[in-house]
PQR file of N, CA, C, O and H, with PARSE charges and radii, in Angstrom:
ATOM      1  N   UNK A   1     152.015 123.628  15.382 -0.4000 1.5000
ATOM      2  CA  UNK A   1     152.330 123.189  16.734 -0.0000 2.0000
ATOM      3  C   UNK A   1     151.270 123.746  17.674  0.5500 1.7000
ATOM      4  O   UNK A   1     151.009 124.949  17.668 -0.5500 1.4000
ATOM      5  N   UNK A   2     150.679 122.916  18.452 -0.4000 1.5000
ATOM      6  CA  UNK A   2     149.675 123.348  19.400 -0.0000 2.0000
ATOM      7  C   UNK A   2     150.365 123.702  20.718  0.5500 1.7000
ATOM      8  O   UNK A   2     151.032 122.860  21.319 -0.5500 1.4000
ATOM      9  H   UNK A   2     150.891 121.938  18.456  0.4000 1.0000
ATOM     10  N   UNK A   3     150.206 124.923  21.155 -0.4000 1.5000
ATOM     11  CA  UNK A   3     150.911 125.426  22.337 -0.0000 2.0000
ATOM     12  C   UNK A   3     150.603 124.606  23.594  0.5500 1.7000
ATOM     13  O   UNK A   3     151.508 124.341  24.385 -0.5500 1.4000
ATOM     14  H   UNK A   3     149.664 125.607  20.667  0.4000 1.0000
ATOM     15  N   UNK A   4     149.363 124.207  23.788 -0.4000 1.5000
ATOM     16  CA  UNK A   4     149.010 123.440  24.988 -0.0000 2.0000
ATOM     17  C   UNK A   4     149.662 122.060  24.990  0.5500 1.7000
ATOM     18  O   UNK A   4     150.107 121.585  26.035 -0.5500 1.4000
ATOM     19  H   UNK A   4     148.628 124.423  23.145  0.4000 1.0000
ATOM     20  N   UNK A   5     149.721 121.423  23.840 -0.4000 1.5000
ATOM     21  CA  UNK A   5     150.356 120.108  23.747 -0.0000 2.0000
ATOM     22  C   UNK A   5     151.848 120.253  24.019  0.5500 1.7000
ATOM     23  O   UNK A   5     152.428 119.458  24.758 -0.5500 1.4000
ATOM     24  H   UNK A   5     149.359 121.809  22.991  0.4000 1.0000
ATOM     25  N   UNK A   6     152.465 121.260  23.426 -0.4000 1.5000
ATOM     26  CA  UNK A   6     153.886 121.510  23.619 -0.0000 2.0000
ATOM     27  C   UNK A   6     154.189 121.776  25.093  0.5500 1.7000
ATOM     28  O   UNK A   6     155.145 121.232  25.645 -0.5500 1.4000
ATOM     29  H   UNK A   6     151.994 121.907  22.826  0.4000 1.0000
ATOM     30  N   UNK A   7     153.378 122.608  25.717 -0.4000 1.5000
ATOM     31  CA  UNK A   7     153.588 122.932  27.127 -0.0000 2.0000
ATOM     32  C   UNK A   7     153.439 121.695  28.007  0.5500 1.7000
ATOM     33  O   UNK A   7     154.214 121.504  28.944 -0.5500 1.4000
ATOM     34  H   UNK A   7     152.601 123.050  25.268  0.4000 1.0000
ATOM     35  N   UNK A   8     152.476 120.879  27.719 -0.4000 1.5000
ATOM     36  CA  UNK A   8     152.228 119.674  28.524 -0.0000 2.0000
ATOM     37  C   UNK A   8     153.331 118.637  28.330  0.5500 1.7000
ATOM     38  O   UNK A   8     153.774 118.016  29.297 -0.5500 1.4000
ATOM     39  H   UNK A   8     151.847 121.035  26.958  0.4000 1.0000
ATOM     40  N   UNK A   9     153.780 118.445  27.084 -0.4000 1.5000
ATOM     41  CA  UNK A   9     154.792 117.429  26.793 -0.0000 2.0000
ATOM     42  C   UNK A   9     156.192 117.890  27.178  0.5500 1.7000
ATOM     43  O   UNK A   9     157.027 117.081  27.582 -0.5500 1.4000
ATOM     44  H   UNK A   9     153.421 118.949  26.299  0.4000 1.0000
ATOM     45  N   UNK A  10     156.445 119.171  27.056 -0.4000 1.5000
ATOM     46  CA  UNK A  10     157.760 119.695  27.374 -0.0000 2.0000
ATOM     47  C   UNK A  10     158.802 119.439  26.289  0.5500 1.7000
ATOM     48  O   UNK A  10     159.979 119.747  26.475 -0.5500 1.4000
ATOM     49  H   UNK A  10     155.767 119.828  26.727  0.4000 1.0000
ATOM     50  N   UNK A  11     158.380 118.882  25.168 -0.4000 1.5000
ATOM     51  CA  UNK A  11     159.265 118.630  24.026 -0.0000 2.0000
ATOM     52  C   UNK A  11     158.500 118.973  22.753  0.5500 1.7000
ATOM     53  O   UNK A  11     157.282 119.149  22.779 -0.5500 1.4000
ATOM     54  H   UNK A  11     157.424 118.631  25.018  0.4000 1.0000
ATOM     55  N   UNK A  12     159.233 119.068  21.629 -0.4000 1.5000
ATOM     56  CA  UNK A  12     158.578 119.325  20.352 -0.0000 2.0000
ATOM     57  C   UNK A  12     157.725 118.110  19.975  0.5500 1.7000
ATOM     58  O   UNK A  12     158.184 116.971  20.055 -0.5500 1.4000
ATOM     59  H   UNK A  12     160.223 118.925  21.609  0.4000 1.0000
ATOM     60  N   UNK A  13     156.495 118.362  19.570 -0.4000 1.5000
ATOM     61  CA  UNK A  13     155.558 117.288  19.250 -0.0000 2.0000
ATOM     62  C   UNK A  13     155.005 117.509  17.844  0.5500 1.7000
ATOM     63  O   UNK A  13     154.615 118.622  17.490 -0.5500 1.4000
ATOM     64  H   UNK A  13     156.122 119.288  19.505  0.4000 1.0000
ATOM     65  N   UNK A  14     154.976 116.447  17.051 -0.4000 1.5000
ATOM     66  CA  UNK A  14     154.342 116.495  15.733 -0.0000 2.0000
ATOM     67  C   UNK A  14     153.044 115.702  15.826  0.5500 1.7000
ATOM     68  O   UNK A  14     153.045 114.547  16.253 -0.5500 1.4000
ATOM     69  H   UNK A  14     155.293 115.543  17.338  0.4000 1.0000
ATOM     70  N   UNK A  15     151.949 116.318  15.430 -0.4000 1.5000
ATOM     71  CA  UNK A  15     150.642 115.673  15.534 -0.0000 2.0000
ATOM     72  C   UNK A  15     150.091 115.326  14.164  0.5500 1.7000
ATOM     73  O   UNK A  15     150.285 116.068  13.201 -0.5500 1.4000
ATOM     74  H   UNK A  15     151.948 117.255  15.083  0.4000 1.0000
ATOM     75  N   UNK A  16     149.416 114.216  14.084 -0.4000 1.5000
ATOM     76  CA  UNK A  16     148.718 113.810  12.863 -0.0000 2.0000
ATOM     77  C   UNK A  16     147.229 114.047  13.135  0.5500 1.7000
ATOM     78  O   UNK A  16     146.637 113.376  13.981 -0.5500 1.4000
ATOM     79  H   UNK A  16     149.259 113.614  14.866  0.4000 1.0000
ATOM     80  N   UNK A  17     146.639 114.983  12.431 -0.4000 1.5000
ATOM     81  CA  UNK A  17     145.265 115.383  12.698 -0.0000 2.0000
ATOM     82  C   UNK A  17     144.293 114.696  11.737  0.5500 1.7000
ATOM     83  O   UNK A  17     143.860 115.298  10.754 -0.5500 1.4000
ATOM     84  H   UNK A  17     147.121 115.528  11.744  0.4000 1.0000
ATOM     85  N   UNK A  18     143.954 113.448  12.018 -0.4000 1.5000
ATOM     86  CA  UNK A  18     142.993 112.742  11.182 -0.0000 2.0000
ATOM     87  C   UNK A  18     141.635 113.436  11.201  0.5500 1.7000
ATOM     88  O   UNK A  18     140.897 113.378  10.217 -0.5500 1.4000
ATOM     89  H   UNK A  18     144.306 112.959  12.816  0.4000 1.0000
ATOM     90  N   UNK A  19     141.304 114.082  12.296 -0.4000 1.5000
ATOM     91  CA  UNK A  19     139.996 114.727  12.416 -0.0000 2.0000
ATOM     92  C   UNK A  19     139.841 115.942  11.506  0.5500 1.7000
ATOM     93  O   UNK A  19     138.745 116.494  11.408 -0.5500 1.4000
ATOM     94  H   UNK A  19     141.904 114.129  13.095  0.4000 1.0000
ATOM     95  N   UNK A  20     140.912 116.372  10.839 -0.4000 1.5000
ATOM     96  CA  UNK A  20     140.827 117.511   9.936 -0.0000 2.0000
ATOM     97  C   UNK A  20     140.489 117.102   8.504  0.5500 1.7000
ATOM     98  O   UNK A  20     140.281 117.964   7.650 -0.5500 1.4000
ATOM     99  H   UNK A  20     141.802 115.924  10.919  0.4000 1.0000
ATOM    100  N   UNK A  21     140.432 115.798   8.234 -0.4000 1.5000
ATOM    101  CA  UNK A  21     140.122 115.293   6.900 -0.0000 2.0000
ATOM    102  C   UNK A  21     138.617 115.096   6.752  0.5500 1.7000
ATOM    103  O   UNK A  21     137.925 114.937   7.758 -0.5500 1.4000
ATOM    104  H   UNK A  21     140.601 115.098   8.928  0.4000 1.0000
ATOM    105  N   UNK A  22     138.091 115.101   5.526 -0.4000 1.5000
ATOM    106  CA  UNK A  22     136.644 114.988   5.323 -0.0000 2.0000
ATOM    107  C   UNK A  22     136.008 113.736   5.937  0.5500 1.7000
ATOM    108  O   UNK A  22     134.857 113.786   6.371 -0.5500 1.4000
ATOM    109  H   UNK A  22     138.653 115.230   4.709  0.4000 1.0000
ATOM    110  N   UNK A  23     136.733 112.621   5.982 -0.4000 1.5000
ATOM    111  CA  UNK A  23     136.159 111.407   6.577 -0.0000 2.0000
ATOM    112  C   UNK A  23     136.754 111.123   7.944  0.5500 1.7000
ATOM    113  O   UNK A  23     136.497 110.062   8.514 -0.5500 1.4000
ATOM    114  H   UNK A  23     137.668 112.580   5.630  0.4000 1.0000
ATOM    115  N   UNK A  24     137.538 112.038   8.480 -0.4000 1.5000
ATOM    116  CA  UNK A  24     138.205 111.887   9.777 -0.0000 2.0000
ATOM    117  C   UNK A  24     139.130 110.678   9.806  0.5500 1.7000
ATOM    118  O   UNK A  24     139.300 110.049  10.849 -0.5500 1.4000
ATOM    119  H   UNK A  24     137.746 112.899   8.017  0.4000 1.0000
ATOM    120  N   UNK A  25     139.727 110.353   8.663 -0.4000 1.5000
ATOM    121  CA  UNK A  25     140.619 109.201   8.588 -0.0000 2.0000
ATOM    122  C   UNK A  25     141.791 109.488   7.663  0.5500 1.7000
ATOM    123  O   UNK A  25     141.612 110.055   6.585 -0.5500 1.4000
ATOM    124  H   UNK A  25     139.589 110.865   7.815  0.4000 1.0000
ATOM    125  N   UNK A  26     142.983 109.100   8.080 -0.4000 1.5000
ATOM    126  CA  UNK A  26     144.167 109.313   7.265 -0.0000 2.0000
ATOM    127  C   UNK A  26     144.134 108.450   6.009  0.5500 1.7000
ATOM    128  O   UNK A  26     144.793 108.779   5.023 -0.5500 1.4000
ATOM    129  H   UNK A  26     143.128 108.639   8.955  0.4000 1.0000
ATOM    130  N   UNK A  27     143.388 107.368   6.026 -0.4000 1.5000
ATOM    131  CA  UNK A  27     143.310 106.494   4.856 -0.0000 2.0000
ATOM    132  C   UNK A  27     142.640 107.189   3.670  0.5500 1.7000
ATOM    133  O   UNK A  27     142.675 106.673   2.553 -0.5500 1.4000
ATOM    134  H   UNK A  27     142.852 107.101   6.827  0.4000 1.0000
ATOM    135  N   UNK A  28     142.051 108.319   3.895 -0.4000 1.5000
ATOM    136  CA  UNK A  28     141.426 109.065   2.807 -0.0000 2.0000
ATOM    137  C   UNK A  28     142.422 109.294   1.685  0.5500 1.7000
ATOM    138  O   UNK A  28     142.075 109.218   0.507 -0.5500 1.4000
ATOM    139  H   UNK A  28     142.023 108.738   4.802  0.4000 1.0000
ATOM    140  N   UNK A  29     143.649 109.572   2.055 -0.4000 1.5000
ATOM    141  CA  UNK A  29     144.692 109.853   1.081 -0.0000 2.0000
ATOM    142  C   UNK A  29     144.911 108.667   0.140  0.5500 1.7000
ATOM    143  O   UNK A  29     145.105 108.863  -1.060 -0.5500 1.4000
ATOM    144  H   UNK A  29     143.931 109.633   3.013  0.4000 1.0000
ATOM    145  N   UNK A  30     144.884 107.454   0.662 -0.4000 1.5000
ATOM    146  CA  UNK A  30     145.155 106.280  -0.173 -0.0000 2.0000
ATOM    147  C   UNK A  30     144.097 106.113  -1.262  0.5500 1.7000
ATOM    148  O   UNK A  30     144.435 105.786  -2.399 -0.5500 1.4000
ATOM    149  H   UNK A  30     144.726 107.295   1.636  0.4000 1.0000
ATOM    150  N   UNK A  31     142.838 106.330  -0.935 -0.4000 1.5000
ATOM    151  CA  UNK A  31     141.777 106.220  -1.936 -0.0000 2.0000
ATOM    152  C   UNK A  31     141.889 107.288  -3.007  0.5500 1.7000
ATOM    153  O   UNK A  31     141.664 107.020  -4.187 -0.5500 1.4000
ATOM    154  H   UNK A  31     142.564 106.596  -0.011  0.4000 1.0000
ATOM    155  N   UNK A  32     142.238 108.502  -2.595 -0.4000 1.5000
ATOM    156  CA  UNK A  32     142.388 109.592  -3.561 -0.0000 2.0000
ATOM    157  C   UNK A  32     143.545 109.302  -4.516  0.5500 1.7000
ATOM    158  O   UNK A  32     143.410 109.474  -5.728 -0.5500 1.4000
ATOM    159  H   UNK A  32     142.422 108.720  -1.637  0.4000 1.0000
ATOM    160  N   UNK A  33     144.665 108.868  -3.981 -0.4000 1.5000
ATOM    161  CA  UNK A  33     145.827 108.561  -4.822 -0.0000 2.0000
ATOM    162  C   UNK A  33     145.495 107.424  -5.783  0.5500 1.7000
ATOM    163  O   UNK A  33     145.779 107.513  -6.978 -0.5500 1.4000
ATOM    164  H   UNK A  33     144.775 108.728  -2.997  0.4000 1.0000
ATOM    165  N   UNK A  34     144.902 106.368  -5.268 -0.4000 1.5000
ATOM    166  CA  UNK A  34     144.565 105.204  -6.097 -0.0000 2.0000
ATOM    167  C   UNK A  34     143.633 105.581  -7.249  0.5500 1.7000
ATOM    168  O   UNK A  34     143.908 105.264  -8.406 -0.5500 1.4000
ATOM    169  H   UNK A  34     144.672 106.295  -4.298  0.4000 1.0000
ATOM    170  N   UNK A  35     142.539 106.252  -6.928 -0.4000 1.5000
ATOM    171  CA  UNK A  35     141.560 106.568  -7.975 -0.0000 2.0000
ATOM    172  C   UNK A  35     142.038 107.697  -8.886  0.5500 1.7000
ATOM    173  O   UNK A  35     141.646 107.742 -10.052 -0.5500 1.4000
ATOM    174  H   UNK A  35     142.316 106.509  -5.988  0.4000 1.0000
ATOM    175  N   UNK A  36     142.864 108.599  -8.392 -0.4000 1.5000
ATOM    176  CA  UNK A  36     143.444 109.627  -9.256 -0.0000 2.0000
ATOM    177  C   UNK A  36     144.334 108.980 -10.312  0.5500 1.7000
ATOM    178  O   UNK A  36     144.272 109.335 -11.489 -0.5500 1.4000
ATOM    179  H   UNK A  36     143.182 108.563  -7.445  0.4000 1.0000
ATOM    180  N   UNK A  37     145.163 108.026  -9.883 -0.4000 1.5000
ATOM    181  CA  UNK A  37     146.027 107.324 -10.844 -0.0000 2.0000
ATOM    182  C   UNK A  37     145.206 106.527 -11.845  0.5500 1.7000
ATOM    183  O   UNK A  37     145.508 106.515 -13.038 -0.5500 1.4000
ATOM    184  H   UNK A  37     145.213 107.737  -8.927  0.4000 1.0000
ATOM    185  N   UNK A  38     144.170 105.863 -11.355 -0.4000 1.5000
ATOM    186  CA  UNK A  38     143.302 105.082 -12.237 -0.0000 2.0000
ATOM    187  C   UNK A  38     142.637 105.996 -13.264  0.5500 1.7000
ATOM    188  O   UNK A  38     142.605 105.677 -14.453 -0.5500 1.4000
ATOM    189  H   UNK A  38     143.925 105.873 -10.385  0.4000 1.0000
ATOM    190  N   UNK A  39     142.110 107.126 -12.811 -0.4000 1.5000
ATOM    191  CA  UNK A  39     141.428 108.061 -13.705 -0.0000 2.0000
ATOM    192  C   UNK A  39     142.379 108.675 -14.719  0.5500 1.7000
ATOM    193  O   UNK A  39     141.995 108.914 -15.864 -0.5500 1.4000
ATOM    194  H   UNK A  39     142.136 107.385 -11.846  0.4000 1.0000
ATOM    195  N   UNK A  40     143.624 108.936 -14.308 -0.4000 1.5000
ATOM    196  CA  UNK A  40     144.566 109.572 -15.231 -0.0000 2.0000
ATOM    197  C   UNK A  40     145.142 108.585 -16.245  0.5500 1.7000
ATOM    198  O   UNK A  40     145.636 109.005 -17.292 -0.5500 1.4000
ATOM    199  H   UNK A  40     143.936 108.742 -13.378  0.4000 1.0000
ATOM    200  N   UNK A  41     145.091 107.299 -15.959 -0.4000 1.5000
ATOM    201  CA  UNK A  41     145.645 106.294 -16.882 -0.0000 2.0000
ATOM    202  C   UNK A  41     144.612 105.698 -17.813  0.5500 1.7000
ATOM    203  O   UNK A  41     144.955 105.204 -18.887 -0.5500 1.4000
ATOM    204  H   UNK A  41     144.689 106.959 -15.109  0.4000 1.0000
ATOM    205  N   UNK A  42     143.356 105.738 -17.416 -0.4000 1.5000
ATOM    206  CA  UNK A  42     142.305 105.109 -18.226 -0.0000 2.0000
ATOM    207  C   UNK A  42     141.195 106.116 -18.499  0.5500 1.7000
ATOM    208  O   UNK A  42     140.631 106.682 -17.563 -0.5500 1.4000
ATOM    209  H   UNK A  42     143.078 106.140 -16.544  0.4000 1.0000
ATOM    210  N   UNK A  43     140.871 106.348 -19.788 -0.4000 1.5000
ATOM    211  CA  UNK A  43     139.768 107.272 -20.075 -0.0000 2.0000
ATOM    212  C   UNK A  43     138.440 106.771 -19.503  0.5500 1.7000
ATOM    213  O   UNK A  43     137.621 107.558 -19.029 -0.5500 1.4000
ATOM    214  H   UNK A  43     141.329 105.888 -20.548  0.4000 1.0000
ATOM    215  N   UNK A  44     138.241 105.457 -19.556 -0.4000 1.5000
ATOM    216  CA  UNK A  44     137.045 104.856 -18.943 -0.0000 2.0000
ATOM    217  C   UNK A  44     137.533 103.736 -18.026  0.5500 1.7000
ATOM    218  O   UNK A  44     137.611 102.580 -18.443 -0.5500 1.4000
ATOM    219  H   UNK A  44     138.907 104.818 -19.941  0.4000 1.0000
ATOM    220  N   UNK A  45     137.864 104.079 -16.770 -0.4000 1.5000
ATOM    221  CA  UNK A  45     138.454 103.092 -15.873 -0.0000 2.0000
ATOM    222  C   UNK A  45     137.484 101.974 -15.512  0.5500 1.7000
ATOM    223  O   UNK A  45     136.268 102.167 -15.524 -0.5500 1.4000
ATOM    224  H   UNK A  45     137.800 105.018 -16.432  0.4000 1.0000
ATOM    225  N   UNK A  46     138.038 100.794 -15.189 -0.4000 1.5000
ATOM    226  CA  UNK A  46     137.178  99.708 -14.714 -0.0000 2.0000
ATOM    227  C   UNK A  46     136.577 100.087 -13.365  0.5500 1.7000
ATOM    228  O   UNK A  46     137.085 100.974 -12.678 -0.5500 1.4000
ATOM    229  H   UNK A  46     139.026 100.638 -15.179  0.4000 1.0000
ATOM    230  N   UNK A  47     135.512  99.423 -12.996 -0.4000 1.5000
ATOM    231  CA  UNK A  47     134.853  99.720 -11.719 -0.0000 2.0000
ATOM    232  C   UNK A  47     135.590  98.998 -10.592  0.5500 1.7000
ATOM    233  O   UNK A  47     135.594  97.768 -10.541 -0.5500 1.4000
ATOM    234  H   UNK A  47     135.099  98.703 -13.554  0.4000 1.0000
ATOM    235  N   UNK A  48     136.213  99.759  -9.688 -0.4000 1.5000
ATOM    236  CA  UNK A  48     136.919  99.126  -8.571 -0.0000 2.0000
ATOM    237  C   UNK A  48     135.939  98.470  -7.597  0.5500 1.7000
ATOM    238  O   UNK A  48     134.826  98.953  -7.391 -0.5500 1.4000
ATOM    239  H   UNK A  48     136.210 100.758  -9.729  0.4000 1.0000
ATOM    240  N   UNK A  49     136.377  97.366  -7.007 -0.4000 1.5000
ATOM    241  CA  UNK A  49     135.601  96.666  -5.981 -0.0000 2.0000
ATOM    242  C   UNK A  49     136.520  96.453  -4.787  0.5500 1.7000
ATOM    243  O   UNK A  49     137.659  96.013  -4.947 -0.5500 1.4000
ATOM    244  H   UNK A  49     137.281  96.973  -7.174  0.4000 1.0000
ATOM    245  N   UNK A  50     136.035  96.762  -3.602 -0.4000 1.5000
ATOM    246  CA  UNK A  50     136.824  96.571  -2.390 -0.0000 2.0000
ATOM    247  C   UNK A  50     135.943  95.986  -1.299  0.5500 1.7000
ATOM    248  O   UNK A  50     134.760  96.315  -1.206 -0.5500 1.4000
ATOM    249  H   UNK A  50     135.110  97.119  -3.472  0.4000 1.0000
ATOM    250  N   UNK A  51     136.513  95.122  -0.480 -0.4000 1.5000
ATOM    251  CA  UNK A  51     135.814  94.577   0.684 -0.0000 2.0000
ATOM    252  C   UNK A  51     136.458  95.162   1.932  0.5500 1.7000
ATOM    253  O   UNK A  51     137.638  94.932   2.195 -0.5500 1.4000
ATOM    254  H   UNK A  51     137.474  94.854  -0.556  0.4000 1.0000
ATOM    255  N   UNK A  52     135.694  95.908   2.687 -0.4000 1.5000
ATOM    256  CA  UNK A  52     136.235  96.562   3.883 -0.0000 2.0000
ATOM    257  C   UNK A  52     135.097  96.966   4.811  0.5500 1.7000
ATOM    258  O   UNK A  52     133.972  97.202   4.370 -0.5500 1.4000
ATOM    259  H   UNK A  52     134.735  96.095   2.473  0.4000 1.0000
ATOM    260  N   UNK A  53     135.404  97.040   6.091 -0.4000 1.5000
ATOM    261  CA  UNK A  53     134.440  97.557   7.061 -0.0000 2.0000
ATOM    262  C   UNK A  53     134.959  98.833   7.709  0.5500 1.7000
ATOM    263  O   UNK A  53     134.405  99.302   8.703 -0.5500 1.4000
ATOM    264  H   UNK A  53     136.318  96.849   6.449  0.4000 1.0000
ATOM    265  N   UNK A  54     136.021  99.389   7.144 -0.4000 1.5000
ATOM    266  CA  UNK A  54     136.651 100.510   7.827 -0.0000 2.0000
ATOM    267  C   UNK A  54     136.852 101.741   6.978  0.5500 1.7000
ATOM    268  O   UNK A  54     136.104 102.017   6.041 -0.5500 1.4000
ATOM    269  H   UNK A  54     136.471  99.008   6.337  0.4000 1.0000
ATOM    270  N   UNK A  55     137.884 102.464   7.337 -0.4000 1.5000
ATOM    271  CA  UNK A  55     138.169 103.757   6.730 -0.0000 2.0000
ATOM    272  C   UNK A  55     138.524 103.665   5.255  0.5500 1.7000
ATOM    273  O   UNK A  55     138.305 104.619   4.508 -0.5500 1.4000
ATOM    274  H   UNK A  55     138.492 102.240   8.099  0.4000 1.0000
ATOM    275  N   UNK A  56     139.068 102.537   4.824 -0.4000 1.5000
ATOM    276  CA  UNK A  56     139.429 102.392   3.418 -0.0000 2.0000
ATOM    277  C   UNK A  56     138.197 102.528   2.522  0.5500 1.7000
ATOM    278  O   UNK A  56     138.267 103.145   1.459 -0.5500 1.4000
ATOM    279  H   UNK A  56     139.247 101.763   5.431  0.4000 1.0000
ATOM    280  N   UNK A  57     137.080 101.960   2.944 -0.4000 1.5000
ATOM    281  CA  UNK A  57     135.837 102.083   2.181 -0.0000 2.0000
ATOM    282  C   UNK A  57     135.368 103.527   2.091  0.5500 1.7000
ATOM    283  O   UNK A  57     134.910 103.969   1.038 -0.5500 1.4000
ATOM    284  H   UNK A  57     137.023 101.459   3.808  0.4000 1.0000
ATOM    285  N   UNK A  58     135.479 104.260   3.188 -0.4000 1.5000
ATOM    286  CA  UNK A  58     135.121 105.685   3.174 -0.0000 2.0000
ATOM    287  C   UNK A  58     136.030 106.447   2.213  0.5500 1.7000
ATOM    288  O   UNK A  58     135.591 107.333   1.481 -0.5500 1.4000
ATOM    289  H   UNK A  58     135.851 103.901   4.044  0.4000 1.0000
ATOM    290  N   UNK A  59     137.296 106.079   2.238 -0.4000 1.5000
ATOM    291  CA  UNK A  59     138.264 106.725   1.368 -0.0000 2.0000
ATOM    292  C   UNK A  59     137.930 106.503  -0.099  0.5500 1.7000
ATOM    293  O   UNK A  59     137.976 107.438  -0.899 -0.5500 1.4000
ATOM    294  H   UNK A  59     137.653 105.359   2.832  0.4000 1.0000
ATOM    295  N   UNK A  60     137.593 105.268  -0.453 -0.4000 1.5000
ATOM    296  CA  UNK A  60     137.246 104.963  -1.839 -0.0000 2.0000
ATOM    297  C   UNK A  60     135.958 105.670  -2.260  0.5500 1.7000
ATOM    298  O   UNK A  60     135.877 106.209  -3.364 -0.5500 1.4000
ATOM    299  H   UNK A  60     137.556 104.508   0.196  0.4000 1.0000
ATOM    300  N   UNK A  61     134.961 105.670  -1.390 -0.4000 1.5000
ATOM    301  CA  UNK A  61     133.693 106.329  -1.712 -0.0000 2.0000
ATOM    302  C   UNK A  61     133.897 107.827  -1.929  0.5500 1.7000
ATOM    303  O   UNK A  61     133.352 108.399  -2.874 -0.5500 1.4000
ATOM    304  H   UNK A  61     135.027 105.232  -0.493  0.4000 1.0000
ATOM    305  N   UNK A  62     134.673 108.457  -1.063 -0.4000 1.5000
ATOM    306  CA  UNK A  62     134.955 109.885  -1.198 -0.0000 2.0000
ATOM    307  C   UNK A  62     135.685 110.165  -2.510  0.5500 1.7000
ATOM    308  O   UNK A  62     135.305 111.061  -3.264 -0.5500 1.4000
ATOM    309  H   UNK A  62     135.115 107.993  -0.296  0.4000 1.0000
ATOM    310  N   UNK A  63     136.736 109.389  -2.771 -0.4000 1.5000
ATOM    311  CA  UNK A  63     137.535 109.598  -3.975 -0.0000 2.0000
ATOM    312  C   UNK A  63     136.729 109.291  -5.233  0.5500 1.7000
ATOM    313  O   UNK A  63     136.848 109.999  -6.233 -0.5500 1.4000
ATOM    314  H   UNK A  63     137.045 108.662  -2.158  0.4000 1.0000
ATOM    315  N   UNK A  64     135.906 108.239  -5.190 -0.4000 1.5000
ATOM    316  CA  UNK A  64     135.077 107.900  -6.342 -0.0000 2.0000
ATOM    317  C   UNK A  64     134.140 109.038  -6.709  0.5500 1.7000
ATOM    318  O   UNK A  64     133.970 109.356  -7.887 -0.5500 1.4000
ATOM    319  H   UNK A  64     135.809 107.664  -4.377  0.4000 1.0000
ATOM    320  N   UNK A  65     133.537 109.649  -5.706 -0.4000 1.5000
ATOM    321  CA  UNK A  65     132.636 110.774  -5.983 -0.0000 2.0000
ATOM    322  C   UNK A  65     133.425 111.975  -6.494  0.5500 1.7000
ATOM    323  O   UNK A  65     132.927 112.736  -7.323 -0.5500 1.4000
ATOM    324  H   UNK A  65     133.676 109.391  -4.750  0.4000 1.0000
ATOM    325  N   UNK A  66     134.636 112.147  -6.014 -0.4000 1.5000
ATOM    326  CA  UNK A  66     135.478 113.270  -6.432 -0.0000 2.0000
ATOM    327  C   UNK A  66     135.911 113.152  -7.892  0.5500 1.7000
ATOM    328  O   UNK A  66     135.959 114.149  -8.612 -0.5500 1.4000
ATOM    329  H   UNK A  66     135.041 111.528  -5.342  0.4000 1.0000
ATOM    330  N   UNK A  67     136.228 111.914  -8.330 -0.4000 1.5000
ATOM    331  CA  UNK A  67     136.726 111.704  -9.693 -0.0000 2.0000
ATOM    332  C   UNK A  67     135.664 111.157 -10.643  0.5500 1.7000
ATOM    333  O   UNK A  67     135.958 110.875 -11.805 -0.5500 1.4000
ATOM    334  H   UNK A  67     136.189 111.104  -7.745  0.4000 1.0000
ATOM    335  N   UNK A  68     134.440 111.005 -10.159 -0.4000 1.5000
ATOM    336  CA  UNK A  68     133.359 110.509 -11.013 -0.0000 2.0000
ATOM    337  C   UNK A  68     133.541 109.056 -11.422  0.5500 1.7000
ATOM    338  O   UNK A  68     133.131 108.657 -12.512 -0.5500 1.4000
ATOM    339  H   UNK A  68     134.201 111.234  -9.216  0.4000 1.0000
ATOM    340  N   UNK A  69     134.158 108.259 -10.543 -0.4000 1.5000
ATOM    341  CA  UNK A  69     134.366 106.839 -10.820 -0.0000 2.0000
ATOM    342  C   UNK A  69     133.401 106.027  -9.959  0.5500 1.7000
ATOM    343  O   UNK A  69     133.487 106.060  -8.731 -0.5500 1.4000
ATOM    344  H   UNK A  69     134.491 108.584  -9.658  0.4000 1.0000
ATOM    345  N   UNK A  70     132.481 105.297 -10.597 -0.4000 1.5000
ATOM    346  CA  UNK A  70     131.609 104.451  -9.797 -0.0000 2.0000
ATOM    347  C   UNK A  70     132.432 103.296  -9.222  0.5500 1.7000
ATOM    348  O   UNK A  70     133.373 102.821  -9.859 -0.5500 1.4000
ATOM    349  H   UNK A  70     132.411 105.270 -11.595  0.4000 1.0000
ATOM    350  N   UNK A  71     132.082 102.858  -8.046 -0.4000 1.5000
ATOM    351  CA  UNK A  71     132.792 101.741  -7.440 -0.0000 2.0000
ATOM    352  C   UNK A  71     131.858 100.966  -6.529  0.5500 1.7000
ATOM    353  O   UNK A  71     130.755 101.413  -6.211 -0.5500 1.4000
ATOM    354  H   UNK A  71     131.317 103.243  -7.529  0.4000 1.0000
ATOM    355  N   UNK A  72     132.321  99.799  -6.118 -0.4000 1.5000
ATOM    356  CA  UNK A  72     131.552  98.958  -5.217 -0.0000 2.0000
ATOM    357  C   UNK A  72     132.372  98.699  -3.963  0.5500 1.7000
ATOM    358  O   UNK A  72     133.520  98.261  -4.050 -0.5500 1.4000
ATOM    359  H   UNK A  72     133.217  99.436  -6.376  0.4000 1.0000
ATOM    360  N   UNK A  73     131.793  98.965  -2.803 -0.4000 1.5000
ATOM    361  CA  UNK A  73     132.420  98.635  -1.538 -0.0000 2.0000
ATOM    362  C   UNK A  73     131.537  97.596  -0.872  0.5500 1.7000
ATOM    363  O   UNK A  73     130.375  97.854  -0.559 -0.5500 1.4000
ATOM    364  H   UNK A  73     130.861  99.321  -2.733  0.4000 1.0000
ATOM    365  N   UNK A  74     132.106  96.417  -0.659 -0.4000 1.5000
ATOM    366  CA  UNK A  74     131.385  95.320  -0.010 -0.0000 2.0000
ATOM    367  C   UNK A  74     131.762  95.320   1.450  0.5500 1.7000
ATOM    368  O   UNK A  74     132.945  95.317   1.793 -0.5500 1.4000
ATOM    369  H   UNK A  74     133.051  96.208  -0.913  0.4000 1.0000
ATOM    370  N   UNK A  75     130.763  95.324   2.313 -0.4000 1.5000
ATOM    371  CA  UNK A  75     131.000  95.300   3.755 -0.0000 2.0000
ATOM    372  C   UNK A  75     130.716  93.888   4.244  0.5500 1.7000
ATOM    373  O   UNK A  75     129.558  93.484   4.350 -0.5500 1.4000
ATOM    374  H   UNK A  75     129.802  95.326   2.035  0.4000 1.0000
ATOM    375  N   UNK A  76     131.797  93.122   4.548 -0.4000 1.5000
ATOM    376  CA  UNK A  76     131.589  91.737   4.977 -0.0000 2.0000
ATOM    377  C   UNK A  76     130.964  91.646   6.361  0.5500 1.7000
ATOM    378  O   UNK A  76     130.728  90.546   6.860 -0.5500 1.4000
ATOM    379  H   UNK A  76     132.737  93.451   4.462  0.4000 1.0000
TER
END
């Protein structure tokens, strides 16, 4: 709980801190979960392909490097 936010709002506040994640996006979690499951189910997983211009692509790239899974992100 951030004291200044609490004082300003006057009520209990729950904050989602996207800026605390490596890509500054909450979608990072989705890529990690997806590629972790893929890596744990397949000894040699297929190469994922995604088309995105946003945070999802960053999430996949981060997770791919973390789990050693090559992938393709197409930016339309």
